[in-house]
C-alpha positions in Angstrom: 22.3 17.6 15.8 22.8 18.9 12.2 20.8 22.0 11.1 22.7 22.7 7.9 21.5 21.4 4.6 23.2 20.0 1.5 24.8 17.2 3.5 24.5 14.8 0.6 28.2 15.6 -0.1 29.2 13.7 3.1 26.2 11.6 4.0 24.9 8.6 2.0 21.2 7.9 1.7 19.9 5.6 4.3 16.5 4.1 5.3 15.5 3.1 8.8 16.7 -0.4 9.7 14.7 -3.1 7.9 13.9 -6.3 9.7 15.6 -9.4 8.2 13.3 -11.4 5.9 13.6 -14.4 8.1 12.1 -12.4 11.0 9.5 -10.3 9.2 7.9 -13.1 7.2 6.8 -14.6 10.5 4.3 -11.8 11.2 2.3 -9.1 9.6 4.1 -6.2 11.3 5.6 -3.4 9.3 9.0 -4.3 7.9 10.9 -1.1 8.8 11.8 -0.1 12.3 11.3 3.5 13.4 13.9 6.1 12.5 15.7 7.4 15.5 15.8 11.1 15.7 19.5 11.6 14.9 19.2 9.4 11.8 16.0 11.1 10.6 17.5 14.6 11.0 20.7 13.5 9.3 18.8 12.2 6.3 16.6 15.3 6.1 19.8 17.4 6.1 20.9 15.7 2.8 18.2 17.8 1.0 19.7 20.2 -1.6 17.0 22.8 -1.2 16.7 23.1 -4.9 15.5 26.3 -6.6 13.0 24.2 -8.5 11.7 21.5 -6.0 11.0 18.6 -8.4 10.0 16.5 -5.4 7.2 18.9 -4.6 6.2 19.3 -8.2 5.8 15.6 -8.7 3.8 15.1 -5.5 0.0 15.0 -6.2 -0.6 17.0 -3.0 2.2 19.5 -3.8 3.6 18.9 -0.3 6.1 21.5 0.7 8.8 18.9 1.1 12.0 21.0 1.1 10.6 23.2 3.9 9.7 20.4 6.2 12.9 18.6 5.5 14.8 21.8 6.6 12.7 22.1 9.7 13.2 18.4 10.6 17.0 18.7 10.0 17.0 21.6 12.6 15.0 19.5 15.1 11.9 21.7 14.7 9.7 18.7 14.4 6.4 20.3 15.5 6.8 23.0 12.9 7.8 20.3 10.3 4.6 18.5 11.1 2.5 21.6 10.8 3.9 22.3 7.3 3.5 18.6 6.3 -0.1 18.3 7.5 -1.1 21.6 5.9 -1.3 19.9 2.5 -1.6 16.3 3.4 -4.5 14.9 5.4 -2.7 11.7 6.3 1.1 12.2 6.1 1.8 9.1 8.3 -0.1 7.0 5.8 1.5 8.4 2.7 4.9 8.1 4.3 4.3 4.4 4.6 2.5 3.4 1.4 3.2 6.1 -1.3 5.4 4.8 -4.1 8.0 7.5 -3.4 10.4 5.8 -5.9 7.9 6.8 -8.7 7.0 10.2 -7.2 8.9 12.6 -5.0 12.1 10.5 -4.4 12.2 9.4 -8.0 12.3 13.0 -9.1 14.7 14.2 -6.5 17.6 16.1 -8.1 20.0 14.0 -6.0 18.6 10.8 -7.5 18.9 12.2 -11.0 22.5 13.2 -10.4 23.6 9.9 -9.0 23.8 10.8 -5.3 20.7 8.8 -4.3 17.5 10.5 -3.3 16.6 12.0 0.1 14.6 9.3 1.9 11.5 11.6 1.9 8.9 9.0 2.8 10.8 7.7 5.8 11.4 11.2 7.1 7.7 12.1 6.6 6.7 9.0 8.5 9.1 9.8 11.3 7.8 13.4 11.6 4.2 12.4 11.9 4.7 9.4 14.2 6.6 11.8 16.5 3.6 14.2 16.2 1.3 11.5 17.4 3.6 10.5 20.2 3.8 14.1 21.4 0.1 14.9 21.1 0.5 17.5 18.3 -2.1 15.8 16.0 -5.5 17.3 16.6 -8.8 16.6 14.9 -10.6 19.3 12.8 -11.8 22.2 15.0 -14.2 24.5 13.0 -14.2 28.1 14.0 -18.0 28.1 13.5 -20.6 25.4 12.9 -22.8 25.3 9.8 -26.2 23.7 9.7 -25.7 22.1 6.3 -24.9 18.4 6.3 -22.8 16.7 3.7 -23.0 13.0 2.9 -19.9 11.1 1.8 -20.3 7.7 0.2 -17.2 5.6 0.9 -14.7 5.8 3.9 -11.5 5.2 1.9 -8.7 7.7 1.7 -10.7 10.1 -0.6 -13.8 10.0 1.5 -11.9 10.5 4.8 -9.9 13.3 3.3 -13.1 15.0 2.3 -14.7 14.4 5.7 -11.7 16.0 7.5 -11.7 19.1 5.4 -15.5 19.6 5.4 -15.6 19.1 9.2 -12.8 21.7 9.6 -15.1 24.1 7.6 -17.9 23.5 10.1 -20.2 21.3 8.1 -22.1 18.4 9.6 -20.5 15.4 8.0 -21.9 11.9 7.6 -19.9 9.1 6.0 -21.6 6.0 4.6 -19.7 2.8 4.0 -20.6 -0.8 3.1 -18.0 -2.3 5.4 -18.0 -2.7 9.2 -14.9 -0.7 9.7 -14.0 2.7 8.3 -10.9 3.1 6.1 -11.8 1.4 2.9 -8.8 -0.1 1.2 -6.5 1.3 3.9 -8.2 -1.2 6.3 -9.1 -4.1 4.1 -7.1 -3.8 0.9 -3.5 -3.0 2.1 -1.7 -5.6 4.3 -0.5 -4.7 7.7 3.1 -5.2 6.9 2.8 -2.0 4.8 0.2 -0.2 6.9 -0.6 -1.4 10.4 -4.3 -1.0 11.1 -4.0 1.0 14.3 -2.4 3.8 12.2 -5.7 4.0 10.3 -8.0 3.4 13.2 -6.5 6.3 15.2 -7.2 8.6 12.3 -10.9 7.5 12.0 -11.3 7.8 15.7 -9.9 11.3 15.6 -12.5 12.2 13.0 -15.3 10.6 14.9 -14.3 12.4 18.1 -14.4 15.6 16.0 -18.0 15.1 15.1 -17.9 13.1 11.8 -20.7 10.5 11.9 -19.8 7.1 10.5 -22.6 4.8 9.2 -21.0 1.4 8.8 -22.6 -1.6 7.1 -24.6 0.9 5.0 -25.0 0.0 1.4 -26.4 2.6 -1.1 -29.1 0.8 -3.1 -30.0 -1.5 -0.2 -30.3 0.7 2.9 -31.1 3.9 1.0 -31.1 5.1 -2.6 -28.9 8.0 -3.8 -32.0 10.1 -4.0 -32.8 9.4 -0.3 -29.3 10.8 0.6 -29.7 13.8 -1.7 -32.9 14.7 0.1 -31.2 14.3 3.5 -28.0 16.3 2.8 -27.1 19.6 1.2 -24.5 17.9 -1.0 -23.0 14.5 -1.5 -19.5 13.3 -2.4 -19.2 9.8 -4.0 -15.8 8.3 -3.1 -16.4 4.6 -3.5 -13.2 3.6 -5.2 -13.2 0.9 -7.8 -13.6 -2.7 -6.6 -14.8 -4.7 -9.5 -11.9 -7.1 -10.4 -10.8 -7.4 -14.0 -11.7 -11.0 -14.9 -9.1 -13.7 -15.6 -10.5 -14.6 -18.9 -8.9 -18.0 -19.5 -10.4 -21.5 -19.4 -10.5 -23.0 -15.9 -10.7 -19.6 -14.1 -13.8 -20.8 -12.3 -12.1 -23.8 -10.7 -12.1 -24.1 -6.9 -8.8 -22.7 -5.6 -8.8 -19.7 -7.9 -9.4 -16.5 -6.0 -9.7 -12.8 -6.7 -7.0 -10.6 -5.2 -9.3 -8.4 -3.1 -11.3 -11.3 -1.7 -7.9 -12.8 -0.6 -6.6 -9.6 0.9 -9.8 -8.7 2.7 -9.9 -12.2 4.3 -6.3 -11.9 5.4 -6.9 -8.4 7.0 -10.1 -9.6 8.6 -8.1 -12.5 10.1 -5.7 -10.0 11.5 -8.6 -8.4 13.3 -9.7 -11.8 14.7 -12.7 -12.1 12.5 -13.9 -15.5 11.2 -12.9 -15.9 7.5 -13.4 -18.7 5.0 -10.6 -21.3 5.4 -10.2 -21.7 1.7 -8.9 -18.1 1.5 -5.8 -19.0 3.5 -2.6 -20.0 1.6 -1.0 -22.0 4.4 0.9 -25.0 2.9 -0.2 -24.2 -0.6 1.7 -23.8 -3.9 0.6 -20.3 -4.8 0.7 -18.6 -8.2 -0.3 -14.9 -8.4 -1.1 -13.5 -11.8 -0.3 -9.8 -12.3 2.4 -7.2 -11.8 0.9 -4.3 -9.9 1.1 -3.3 -6.2 -1.9 -5.5 -5.5 -0.1 -8.5 -6.8 2.9 -7.7 -4.6 0.6 -7.5 -1.6 -0.8 -10.9 -2.5 2.6 -12.7 -2.9 3.9 -11.2 0.3 0.7 -12.1 2.2 1.0 -15.7 1.0 4.6 -15.9 2.2 3.5 -14.8 5.7 0.6 -17.3 5.8 3.1 -20.1 5.3 2.7 -21.0 1.7 4.9 -23.8 0.4 6.0 -21.9 -2.6 4.9 -18.5 -4.1 5.3 -17.6 -7.7 4.3 -14.4 -9.5 3.6 -14.5 -13.3 3.8 -11.3 -15.2 3.5 -10.9 -19.0 6.1 -8.0 -19.3 9.6 -7.7 -17.9 10.6 -6.2 -14.6 11.3 -2.8 -16.0 7.8 -2.5 -17.4 5.8 -3.7 -14.5 3.4 -1.2 -13.0 4.1 -2.0 -9.4 6.8 -0.4 -7.2 10.3 -1.7 -7.7 10.8 -1.5 -3.9 7.9 -3.9 -3.4 9.4 -6.3 -5.9 12.7 -6.2 -4.0 11.0 -6.8 -0.7 9.1 -9.8 -2.2 12.3 -11.3 -3.6 14.0 -11.0 -0.2 11.1 -12.8 1.3 11.3 -15.7 -1.1 8.9 -15.0 -3.9 9.8 -16.3 -7.3 9.1 -14.0 -10.3 8.6 -15.4 -13.7 8.8 -12.5 -16.2 7.3 -12.3 -19.7 4.9 -15.1 -19.0 1.1 -15.2 -19.3 -1.5 -17.8 -18.4 -3.5 -19.5 -21.2 -5.6 -21.9 -19.1 -5.9 -23.3 -15.6 -6.1 -27.1 -15.2 -7.3 -29.4 -12.5 -9.8 -32.1 -11.6 -12.2 -30.7 -9.1 -9.8 -28.0 -8.1 -7.0 -26.1 -9.7 -3.7 -27.9 -10.0 -1.7 -25.9 -12.5 -1.4 -22.8 -14.7 -0.7 -23.5 -18.3 1.5 -20.6 -19.3 3.3 -19.3 -22.3 6.4 -17.1 -22.7 6.0 -13.6 -24.2 8.2 -11.4 -26.4 8.0 -7.7 -26.0 7.4 -6.2 -29.4 6.8 -2.7 -30.6 5.4 0.0 -28.2 1.6 0.6 -28.1 -0.2 3.9 -27.8 0.9 4.1 -24.1 4.5 3.8 -25.0 4.9 0.3 -23.5 6.0 -2.6 -25.5 3.3 -5.0 -26.5 3.7 -8.6 -25.3 3.4 -11.2 -28.1 3.3 -15.0 -27.6 6.4 -17.1 -28.4 5.1 -20.1 -30.2 5.9 -23.5 -28.7 6.9 -22.0 -25.3 4.0 -23.5 -23.3 4.7 -25.1 -19.9 2.7 -25.8 -16.8 3.3 -24.0 -13.5 2.1 -26.2 -10.6 -0.4 -24.5 -8.3 -3.2 -25.4 -5.9 -3.9 -21.8 -5.0 -4.2 -19.1 -7.7 -4.8 -15.4 -7.2 -5.9 -13.2 -10.0 -4.5 -9.7 -9.5 -5.2 -8.0 -12.8 -6.5 -4.7 -11.5 -9.9 -3.2 -10.8 -12.7 -1.5 -12.7 -15.7 0.6 -11.5 -18.9 -1.1 -10.4 -22.1 0.0 -12.2 -23.0 2.8 -9.8 -26.0 4.1 -11.7 -27.6 0.6 -11.3 -26.3 0.0 -7.8 -27.5 3.4 -6.5 -30.8 3.4 -8.4 -29.6 6.6 -10.2 -29.9 6.2 -13.9 -29.1 9.9 -14.5 -25.7 9.5 -12.9 -23.5 9.8 -16.0 -20.5 7.6 -16.5 -17.6 7.5 -19.0 -17.0 4.7 -21.4 -14.8 3.1 -18.8 -17.6 3.2 -16.2 -16.0 6.0 -14.1 -18.1 8.9 -13.0 -18.1 11.9 -15.3 -17.4 15.2 -13.5 -16.8 18.8 -14.4 -13.9 21.0 -13.4 -15.4 21.3 -9.9 -15.7 17.5 -9.6 -19.5 17.7 -9.7 -21.2 14.8 -11.5 -24.2 15.1 -13.8 -26.4 15.4 -10.7 -26.5 18.9 -9.2 -24.9 18.9 -5.7 -23.4 15.4 -6.1 -19.6 15.4 -6.4 -17.1 12.6 -6.8 -13.5 12.0 -5.9 -10.8 9.5 -6.2 -10.6 6.2 -8.2 -14.3 6.3 -9.1 -13.4 9.4 -11.2 -9.8 8.7 -12.4 -9.8 4.9 -12.3 -7.6 2.7 -10.2 -4.8 4.9 -8.9 -2.8 5.9 -5.9 -3.9 6.7 -2.3 -2.2 10.1 -2.6 -4.3 11.0 -5.6 -7.5 10.0 -3.7 -6.5 12.3 -0.8 -6.0 15.2 -3.2 -9.3 14.6 -4.9 -11.1 14.3 -1.6 -9.7 17.7 -0.4 -10.5 19.3 -3.8 -14.1 17.9 -3.7 -14.6 19.3 -0.2 -13.5 22.8 -1.4 -15.9 22.5 -4.3 -18.8 21.6 -2.1 -18.1 24.7 0.0 -18.1 27.0 -3.0 -21.2 25.3 -4.4 -23.2 25.8 -1.2 -21.9 29.3 -0.6 -23.0 30.3 -4.2 -26.5 28.8 -3.5 -27.1 30.6 -0.2 -25.3 32.7 2.5 -23.4 30.8 5.1 -25.7 29.1 7.6 -24.4 29.0 11.1 -25.6 26.2 13.3 -28.1 27.2 16.0 
């Protein structure tokens, strides 16, 4: 058992064993096997213990990564878990689904110096899975109860992070969600081969056992207005995420056989729970084309492979280096048999009675736009038809019209439709806060967790400023 650090000079970077593509595409289980303790400790010992921990700086949660790597290397796993969970509400989830290659691991000094990054995410997952196995994970236990109740709209990562933190502070917490299961996109948006659902369910059960009250199948605007909830609770946090799909604005996009990414992923995840789902949302035996280059598109292509699609193709208008999705996910998809067609965009969908093809055009990457990314321009005369009888549009998400949905015209939004908040994350309505994607736009789970924790702290400060602490009777 190694307890010394800087072992990168003799140890190469290594992930846990990954199941072969031929095996893993037959099911929806996670693709990596569990780290064994010696392997995890050895990988943790590769950390350089930098004077300036760029991994921590580039983590949205500012996780104290060097310290818990050092503790894990020494076999002090319970202490490593305590340090990890002090800043991260769901370390076992972030260890599985964070794009570490774009965050902590991508900024690791070892990665920049050519020695390959410490496998931070895999070690984080190992530490927390061990903590669950050993019974070290406990729900929030407030030192004193407070009478004030807080309502949280949305049970995704931002809402759950806020709920955990507020419950730990002693507030009476109620979470409202339109779906029948808590977890938001963690349950219905992310496939099980990246995040098995019992991982999420054990967290929500822990919160419920700790006194958080979940109201499922509860839709604001239908079952209650925002004003109704404001009267019921001392403060609210809106953490709905962004679920309005960006439209595929080409002729033929309304043909049968053309599906929105989230509809497709929700149906697949529901099928995994044993729910009845529409048969037309299953890609078995189909020739599938997924349009888009983000992580949602990668989830769709890899889901289609597991459903037994005949062929799966991903069209993206830029090249591989400029795609927004994780490069790891692209590699996994390629291993599993997905075909990528780069610098290609759809111009129309064809078919008689149902979609049968995607008329596409090749693109040239021109000068950079204001974001610094090269602008795709059409190559004249490069049209061709990609056969498809199952098309998934995965072009990203935008906010729903919350002022209209919630019956709250005074709820101010930005020109992008996201909620406007001040430095404390409070919206234009006093006592109503917001967190996660509904504020910052479609983003990462780890950012939603940070925002949820920050919003919870702001709620506490807001209520303490209004009145002295109210202990529960």
